[in-house]
C-alpha positions as CSV (number, residue, x, y, z in Angstrom):
1,X,17.8,6.7,-52.6
2,X,21.1,6.7,-50.6
3,X,23.6,3.9,-50.8
4,X,25.3,2.8,-47.6
5,X,29.0,2.4,-47.7
6,X,30.2,-1.0,-46.6
7,X,33.7,-1.6,-45.2
8,X,35.0,-5.2,-45.4
9,X,38.2,-6.0,-43.5
10,X,40.2,-9.2,-43.6
11,X,41.7,-10.2,-40.2
12,X,43.9,-13.0,-41.6
13,X,46.6,-12.9,-44.3
14,X,45.3,-13.0,-47.8
15,X,47.4,-14.0,-50.8
16,X,48.1,-11.3,-53.5
17,X,46.2,-13.5,-56.1
18,X,43.1,-13.5,-53.9
19,X,43.4,-9.8,-53.2
20,X,43.7,-9.0,-56.9
21,X,40.7,-11.3,-57.7
22,X,38.5,-9.7,-55.1
23,X,39.5,-6.2,-56.0
24,X,39.0,-6.7,-59.7
25,X,35.6,-8.4,-59.3
26,X,34.2,-6.0,-56.7
27,X,35.4,-2.7,-58.2
28,X,32.1,-2.1,-59.9
29,X,30.5,-2.0,-56.4
30,X,31.4,1.6,-55.6
31,X,30.0,1.5,-52.1
32,X,32.3,-1.4,-51.0
33,X,35.7,-0.7,-49.5
34,X,37.9,-3.7,-49.0
35,X,40.8,-3.6,-46.5
36,X,43.7,-6.2,-46.7
37,X,45.9,-5.3,-43.8
38,X,49.6,-6.2,-44.2
39,X,49.9,-6.6,-40.4
40,X,47.2,-8.8,-39.0
41,X,48.4,-8.6,-35.4
42,X,45.6,-7.7,-32.9
43,X,47.3,-4.4,-32.1
44,X,47.3,-3.4,-35.8
45,X,43.8,-4.6,-36.5
46,X,42.5,-2.7,-33.4
47,X,43.1,0.5,-35.3
48,X,41.2,-0.6,-38.5
49,X,38.3,-2.7,-37.4
50,X,36.1,-0.2,-35.5
51,X,34.8,1.0,-38.9
52,X,34.3,-2.5,-40.4
53,X,30.8,-3.7,-41.3
54,X,32.1,-7.1,-42.3
55,X,35.1,-9.1,-41.0
56,X,36.5,-12.1,-42.9
57,X,39.0,-14.4,-41.3
58,X,39.8,-17.3,-39.0
59,X,39.2,-17.5,-35.3
60,X,38.6,-14.0,-34.2
61,X,39.3,-13.1,-30.6
62,X,36.6,-11.7,-28.3
63,X,38.7,-8.6,-28.1
64,X,38.7,-8.1,-31.9
65,X,34.9,-8.6,-32.0
66,X,34.4,-6.2,-29.1
67,X,36.5,-3.5,-30.9
68,X,34.5,-4.0,-34.2
69,X,31.6,-1.8,-33.0
70,X,30.0,-1.5,-36.4
71,X,30.3,-5.2,-37.2
72,X,27.2,-6.7,-38.8
73,X,28.6,-9.8,-40.4
74,X,31.6,-12.2,-39.7
75,X,32.5,-14.6,-42.6
76,X,34.5,-17.7,-41.7
77,X,36.0,-18.7,-45.1
78,X,36.4,-22.4,-44.1
79,X,33.9,-25.2,-43.6
80,X,32.2,-25.3,-40.2
81,X,31.6,-22.7,-37.5
82,X,31.1,-24.9,-34.5
83,X,34.3,-23.7,-33.0
84,X,32.9,-20.1,-33.1
85,X,29.4,-20.6,-31.8
86,X,30.0,-19.9,-28.1
87,X,32.0,-16.8,-28.9
88,X,29.3,-15.4,-31.1
89,X,26.5,-16.3,-28.7
90,X,28.3,-14.1,-26.2
91,X,28.7,-11.2,-28.7
92,X,25.1,-11.5,-29.8
93,X,23.9,-10.8,-26.2
94,X,24.5,-7.1,-26.8
95,X,24.2,-6.8,-30.6
96,X,23.3,-8.8,-33.7
97,X,26.3,-10.1,-35.7
98,X,25.6,-12.6,-38.4
99,X,28.0,-15.5,-38.6
100,X,28.5,-16.9,-42.1
101,X,30.2,-20.1,-43.1
102,X,32.1,-19.9,-46.3
103,X,32.1,-23.6,-47.2
104,X,35.4,-22.9,-48.8
105,X,36.9,-26.4,-48.6
106,X,33.7,-28.4,-48.2
107,X,34.4,-30.5,-51.3
108,X,37.8,-31.6,-50.0
109,X,36.4,-32.3,-46.5
110,X,33.7,-34.4,-48.1
111,X,36.2,-36.2,-50.3
112,X,38.4,-36.9,-47.2
113,X,35.4,-38.2,-45.3
114,X,34.7,-40.7,-48.1
115,X,38.3,-41.7,-48.2
116,X,38.3,-42.3,-44.5
117,X,35.1,-44.4,-44.8
118,X,36.8,-46.6,-47.4
119,X,40.0,-46.8,-45.4
120,X,38.0,-48.1,-42.4
121,X,35.8,-50.5,-44.4
122,X,38.7,-52.0,-46.4
123,X,40.9,-52.2,-43.3
124,X,43.6,-50.4,-45.3
125,X,45.9,-49.4,-42.4
126,X,46.1,-52.8,-40.7
127,X,46.7,-54.5,-44.1
128,X,49.4,-51.9,-44.8
129,X,51.1,-52.5,-41.5
130,X,51.0,-56.3,-42.0
131,X,52.6,-55.9,-45.5
132,X,55.4,-53.7,-44.1
133,X,56.0,-56.5,-41.5
134,X,56.1,-59.1,-44.3
135,X,52.8,-60.7,-43.2
136,X,50.3,-61.5,-45.8
137,X,46.5,-61.8,-45.4
138,X,45.5,-65.5,-45.0
139,X,41.7,-65.4,-44.8
140,X,41.7,-63.8,-41.4
141,X,38.3,-62.9,-39.9
142,X,39.4,-59.8,-38.0
143,X,40.6,-57.9,-41.0
144,X,38.1,-58.9,-43.6
145,X,36.9,-55.9,-45.7
146,X,33.3,-54.8,-45.0
147,X,31.4,-54.7,-48.3
148,X,29.3,-51.6,-49.0
149,X,27.1,-53.3,-51.7
150,X,23.5,-53.4,-50.6
151,X,24.2,-51.3,-47.5
152,X,22.9,-47.9,-46.4
153,X,25.2,-45.3,-45.0
154,X,23.8,-42.8,-42.5
155,X,24.8,-39.2,-42.6
156,X,24.6,-37.1,-39.4
157,X,23.4,-33.7,-40.6
158,X,22.9,-32.6,-44.2
159,X,24.9,-29.5,-44.5
160,X,27.3,-28.5,-47.3
161,X,29.8,-31.3,-46.5
162,X,27.3,-34.2,-46.2
163,X,25.4,-33.1,-49.3
164,X,28.7,-33.6,-51.2
165,X,29.4,-36.9,-49.4
166,X,25.9,-38.0,-50.5
167,X,26.6,-37.2,-54.2
């Protein structure tokens, strides 16, 4: 049984801590070669990526994807890939490249979504502005908080982020 060698190339800068972590934890996989280019300019990457099976990074250009002729997988380390869909639909007309979402910061995006919901329902920003102006809330109807007790909140979609919002 033959083992296929896999080349993984990062197209964005990666901290030394992350490089060390990945190198240390993947060294037992003898068939995986990881490339952390020091120069992530398109010109420099153009020399490296033709042999890459997997690319990891943010917002690849069409040119980069076209030059990565062996590419089978692109991993976006963040949360959400909507900004990449049209680009990959174009690439996948001629070959099949799997686009993977890393969900890297989905917890914090979910936390931020909940914070924004509470900011809106509690009218935090208008109350803050009034306080800065020396005005105090006096039973006004316009800026009354919206209670969440006994209410249902709808979630549009149920991906990694909204699953965390739900919890």
